[in-house]
C-alpha positions in Angstrom: 0.0 0.0 0.0 2.8 2.4 0.9 4.6 1.8 -2.4 1.4 2.3 -4.4 0.7 5.5 -2.5 4.2 6.9 -3.2 4.0 6.0 -6.9 0.6 7.7 -7.1 1.9 10.8 -5.4 4.9 10.9 -7.8 2.6 10.8 -10.8 0.3 13.6 -9.3 3.2 15.8 -8.5 4.8 15.3 -11.9 1.6 15.9 -13.7 1.1 19.2 -11.8 4.7 20.1 -12.6 4.0 19.9 -16.3 0.5 21.5 -16.0 2.1 24.6 -14.3 5.2 24.6 -16.5 5.1 28.4 -17.1 5.2 29.0 -13.3 8.5 27.0 -13.1 10.1 28.8 -16.1 12.9 30.1 -13.9 14.2 26.5 -13.5 14.0 25.6 -17.2 17.0 25.5 -19.5 16.8 26.4 -23.1 17.6 23.2 -25.0 19.6 23.0 -28.2 18.2 19.5 -28.8 16.2 19.0 -32.0 15.6 16.3 -34.5 16.5 12.7 -34.1 19.4 11.3 -32.0 20.7 7.8 -32.3 23.3 5.6 -30.5 26.1 4.4 -32.7 24.3 1.1 -33.3 21.2 3.0 -34.6 18.8 1.1 -32.3 18.2 3.6 -29.4 16.6 6.6 -31.0 15.0 9.7 -29.5 13.2 12.3 -31.5 12.6 15.9 -30.3 9.7 17.6 -31.9 8.0 21.0 -31.6 6.1 22.1 -28.5 8.4 20.0 -26.2 7.2 16.7 -27.6 9.4 13.7 -27.6 9.3 10.2 -29.2 11.2 7.1 -28.1 10.5 3.7 -29.7 6.7 3.6 -29.7 6.2 6.0 -26.7 5.4 9.7 -27.0 5.4 12.3 -24.4 6.3 15.8 -23.2 9.6 16.9 -21.8 11.4 19.8 -20.2 15.0 20.4 -19.1 15.6 21.8 -15.6 18.7 22.8 -13.7 19.7 21.5 -10.3 22.9 22.8 -8.8 24.3 23.5 -12.3 23.3 20.1 -13.6 20.8 19.7 -16.4 18.1 17.0 -16.2 15.6 16.1 -18.9 12.3 15.1 -17.3 9.8 13.2 -19.5 6.1 12.7 -18.9 5.0 9.9 -21.3 1.5 9.9 -22.6 0.9 6.6 -20.7 1.5 8.6 -17.4 4.8 7.0 -16.7 7.8 9.3 -16.4 11.6 9.3 -16.7 14.4 11.6 -15.5 17.9 11.6 -16.9 20.9 13.8 -16.3 21.7 15.2 -19.7 24.9 16.5 -21.2 25.1 18.1 -24.6 27.4 20.2 -26.6 26.7 23.8 -27.6 25.0 23.2 -30.9 23.2 20.1 -29.8 25.0 17.8 -32.2 25.7 15.3 -29.4 23.7 14.4 -26.3 24.2 11.9 -23.5 21.4 10.7 -21.1 22.4 9.3 -17.7 20.6 7.7 -14.8 22.0 6.7 -11.4 24.3 3.9 -12.7 26.6 6.5 -14.4 26.6 4.9 -17.8 24.9 6.7 -20.7 21.4 5.4 -21.4 21.7 7.3 -24.7 25.0 8.3 -26.3 23.4 10.1 -29.1 24.4 12.0 -32.2 21.9 14.0 -34.3 20.9 12.1 -37.4 21.6 14.0 -40.6 19.7 12.5 -43.6 19.6 9.1 -41.7 23.4 9.0 -41.2 25.3 9.4 -38.0 28.2 11.9 -38.3 31.1 13.1 -36.2 30.5 10.7 -33.3 33.0 11.5 -30.5 35.3 8.8 -29.4 36.3 8.3 -25.7 38.6 5.4 -25.6 42.2 6.8 -25.7 44.9 4.3 -24.8 47.4 6.7 -23.2 46.2 9.5 -20.9 48.3 10.3 -17.9 48.3 13.1 -15.3 50.9 15.1 -13.4 48.9 14.2 -10.2 45.7 12.5 -9.1 43.6 12.7 -5.9 43.3 9.6 -3.8 40.6 9.5 -1.0 40.8 6.2 0.9 40.4 3.4 -1.7 39.1 5.8 -4.4 41.6 7.1 -7.0 40.4 10.0 -9.1 42.8 9.2 -11.9 42.8 9.9 -15.7 41.3 6.5 -16.4 38.0 8.1 -15.2 38.0 10.5 -18.2 35.5 8.4 -20.2 31.9 9.2 -21.1 30.6 7.8 -17.7 29.7 10.0 -14.8 29.7 9.7 -11.0 33.5 9.6 -11.0 36.1 12.1 -12.4 39.7 13.0 -12.6 40.9 15.4 -9.9 44.4 16.8 -9.5 46.0 15.7 -6.3 48.1 18.7 -5.1 47.4 21.3 -2.5 45.3 24.2 -3.6 43.4 24.4 -6.9 46.0 22.5 -8.9 47.3 25.4 -11.0 49.9 24.1 -13.4 48.7 20.4 -13.1 48.1 18.8 -16.5 46.7 15.9 -18.4 48.9 14.3 -21.1 47.4 12.7 -24.1 50.0 10.5 -25.7 50.5 8.4 -28.8 46.9 7.6 -29.7 46.8 10.5 -32.3 50.2 10.1 -33.9 48.6 9.7 -37.3 45.8 12.2 -36.8 45.8 15.6 -38.5 42.4 16.8 -37.6 41.5 16.4 -33.9 38.5 17.7 -32.0 38.6 17.6 -28.2 35.4 17.6 -26.2 35.7 18.4 -22.5 33.2 18.2 -19.7 34.4 19.9 -16.6 33.6 19.4 -12.9 32.4 16.6 -10.7 29.2 15.3 -12.5 26.9 13.0 -10.6 23.3 12.0 -11.1 22.3 11.7 -7.5 24.7 14.3 -6.0 24.5 17.3 -8.3 25.7 19.6 -5.6 29.2 18.2 -6.0 29.6 20.2 -9.2 29.6 23.6 -7.5 31.2 22.3 -4.3 34.3 21.3 -6.2 36.5 23.5 -8.4 36.3 23.5 -12.2 38.9 24.6 -14.8 38.2 28.1 -16.1 41.3 28.6 -18.3 43.4 25.8 -19.7 46.6 25.9 -21.8 46.7 23.4 -24.6 50.1 22.7 -26.2 52.2 20.1 -28.0 54.6 19.1 -25.2 54.7 22.8 -24.0 55.2 24.1 -27.6 52.7 26.1 -29.6 50.6 26.9 -26.5 47.0 28.1 -26.9 44.8 29.5 -24.1 41.2 28.1 -24.0 38.6 29.9 -21.9 35.9 27.5 -20.6 32.3 28.3 -19.6 31.2 27.2 -16.2 29.0 24.3 -17.4 29.3 20.5 -17.3 28.1 20.4 -20.9 30.7 19.4 -23.5 32.8 22.2 -24.9 34.8 21.7 -28.1 38.2 22.8 -29.4 40.4 21.3 -32.0 43.5 21.2 -34.1 43.0 22.1 -37.8 39.6 21.8 -39.4 36.5 23.4 -38.1 36.8 25.0 -34.6 40.6 25.0 -34.9 42.7 26.5 -32.2 45.8 26.6 -34.4 47.4 24.8 -37.4 49.9 22.6 -35.6 49.5 18.9 -36.6 48.9 16.7 -33.5 51.5 14.2 -34.7 54.2 16.6 -33.6 54.1 15.3 -30.0 51.9 14.6 -27.0 49.1 17.0 -26.2 49.2 18.7 -22.8 46.1 20.2 -21.2 47.2 22.4 -18.2 45.1 24.1 -15.6 45.7 27.8 -15.5 42.7 29.3 -13.7 39.6 27.8 -12.0 36.1 28.4 -10.9 36.6 27.9 -7.2 34.4 25.3 -5.4 32.1 26.4 -2.7 33.5 23.7 -0.3 36.5 21.9 -1.9 39.6 23.2 -3.7 40.0 20.0 -5.8 39.7 20.8 -9.5 37.8 18.2 -11.4 37.3 17.2 -15.0 34.4 14.8 -15.8 35.2 13.6 -19.3 37.4 14.0 -22.4 36.2 12.7 -25.7 37.7 13.0 -29.2 36.8 13.2 -32.8 39.6 12.8 -35.3 40.6 11.9 -38.8 43.8 11.2 -40.7 
């Protein structure tokens, strides 16, 4: 009986939330998502339509994106009265989006379909990423191996203060690549603990270089959504081929955390060609 009551109350509260959507406009986030998004295998597809309508498989519903402690969540009320809530990360133009629930793995790792083809899908499995330092808390190591597309764990520098001068080193994997796009998601990103984003520090300014040479300063917005920069091609930061050496990403300035000085990066993903 208690479980039934709780589920009923959830549905009532959620229905009221959508019914009074204009009242809650202050918590809404303008979404760049539009059109159809598909996982790499082309099976898991979401379609965003006009008037905040959404389609997934044979289900249709209404959605909104809300902000909690700097984290964006997509909340979906399906027409059958069921509902879902996912933490959502996207890039600025909405080309890519990632939906997460509490397990930390993306329920959807989607790229916008263009004439039925998936284009420019970011790749996250780089064989050789190291760091000048990493934070260890008990048995938990916040090392560079956490810089994949999963959430709830991150890389954090491991020195006193905000980690100014600490760096990530991307080695060898792009020796033959001449066009490289880097997607970065900053901060500690967690589905169930969104407050950790603002409580921990986030990189504000980074210096990207080829082993210290040809440095370029990148200013980052204070958002966990993916931000893009690249070598050569569209969005280029300079014309230095990445096969000239390892890529260094160095912390220069941070957005200070409200509670902790640890500077965190959630994810690094890549798109490249030869």
